[in-house]
C-alpha positions, 0 to 999 in steps of 0.5 A, a space after each residue: 500500500 502507498 501512503 496515499 492509497 484510499 483505505 476503508 476500515 469497516 468497523 472503525 469504531 470498534 476495538 479492532 477497527 479503531 486499533 487498525 485505524 490508529 496503526 495506519 495513521 501512525 504509519 503515515 497513511 493519510 487517506 483512510 475512509 470510514 462510516 459509522 453504522 448510523 451512516 452505513 448499514 453494512 447489512 444492507 447490500 444496496 447501501 454497501 454497493 453505493 458506498 463502494 461505488 462512490 468511495 472506490 477504496 483500493 484496500 479494505 480491512 473488514 473489522 466490522 462484526 456483531 461480537 460478544 461473549 459466551 452469554 451473548 453468543 449463546 443467547 442471540 444465535 440468530 442475530 449473530 449468524 444473520 448479521 455477520 453473514 450479511 456484513 461480510 457477504 456485502 463487503 466482500 462482493 462489493 470489493 470484488 465488483 469495484 476491483 479492490 486491490 486487496 482485502 483483509 477479512 478478520 475471523 475468530 479462533 472460534 472457527 476451530 472444532 471444540 476438540 481440535 488438537 492443540 495448538 490450533 493449526 490452520 489445517 484443522 478447519 472443518 475437521 470436527 464439531 464446533 463449540 455449541 455456545 458460539 456455533 452461530 458466530 463461528 459458522 458465519 466467520 467460516 463462511 467469510 473465510 470461504 467467500 475470500 477463498 472462492 472469490 480468489 479462486 474464481 475471480 482472482 481477487 487478492 482477498 486474504 483472511 486472518 484469524 485472531 486469538 482472543 483480543 483485549 485492549 483499548 475501546 473494549 466493551 465492558 458491558 457484563 452481559 455482552 463482554 468477553 472475559 478480560 473486560 468482564 473481569 476488569 469491571 467485576 474487580 473494579 466494582 468490587 473494589 469500589 464497593 468493598 465487596 468480599 468476593 468476585 464471582 467468575 463464570 465456570 470452573 476456572 480450568 479452561 485455558 485461553 490465549 490473549 493478544 493485545 489489540 494494538 499488536 493485532 493491528 500491527 499484524 494486520 498491517 504487516 499481513 496487508 504488506 507481506 501476505 498474499 496466500 489463499 489459506 487464512 493465517 492465525 494471529 496470536 501470541 502462542 501462549 495461553 493461561 487458565 481463566 483462574 490464573 487470568 483472574 488472579 492477574 486481573 485482580 493484581 492489576 486492579 489491586 483489590 484482593 478478595 475471594 474468587 468464587 467460580 460458578 461451575 453451573 455456568 458453561 466453560 466453553 472450549 477446554 483450551 484454545 491456543 493458536 499455532 502461530 508458526 506460519 505468522 512467526 515464520 513470515 516475520 511477525 511476533 507479538 510484543 505486548 505482554 499480558 501484564 503490560 496489556 492488562 495495565 493499559 486496558 485497566 487504564 482505558 477502562 478507568 478513562 472510559 467513564 464506564 
């Protein structure tokens, strides 16, 4: 990409999209276009087609998606599959129609089978059953991968896909009904600290292991892939290290600096036992993460305190 090429970041107000936009500006890119959901409904094909025809972006980052934690995914399955299918299909097809030079579609680590071998290698896609609690979201993301793959195969489009691990960081969603595990833990411990509560309740047994990546590292990886990766197969983005939910809770507790009892509610679902990405392919390409979990949690808690949540 040249510094003056027009770049469209879909989902620029979300955690991932805003991080990509920050990274692009910091790297000197000056022609970035975006629309809010009020200005452009990505589920509406005509609106998306009109936007692409008018703006004519040369490069596209698809960070727009309906996202949420385990409760939201398990409760609003129809919304998650419909919204995400429509968003990605409209964007990818419009990019093809307007001859976009290159497109990066961002998926999720939940595309992998629940009981897939660890760490999760790109070849494990569609090799087993998905985790039921986020199956709707996962199916939509798999469809996005295949759209990019088939538009490349049939039309020669340079559309690539990347699968990030669990993300956290600035501009996250701290709503306890919709959020992922790190922002939920940050809010729970912070509210316990403010209200001097004796304990914090955490979903599940605490035994599942998860990998986490600071969102600014993801943005750096996305720009790196846009510059250096052109293969048909999607590529994992992660740190290559995981941690148990119990150990994570202790780290968040330390970050918030409030010591209380941890209560694990085993009546709530654990989800997939372990999700660790095999990032050999990305590391071999030349990219490595730089933000430790401890550093990232400190930055994220500072963001939470400044958010007025």
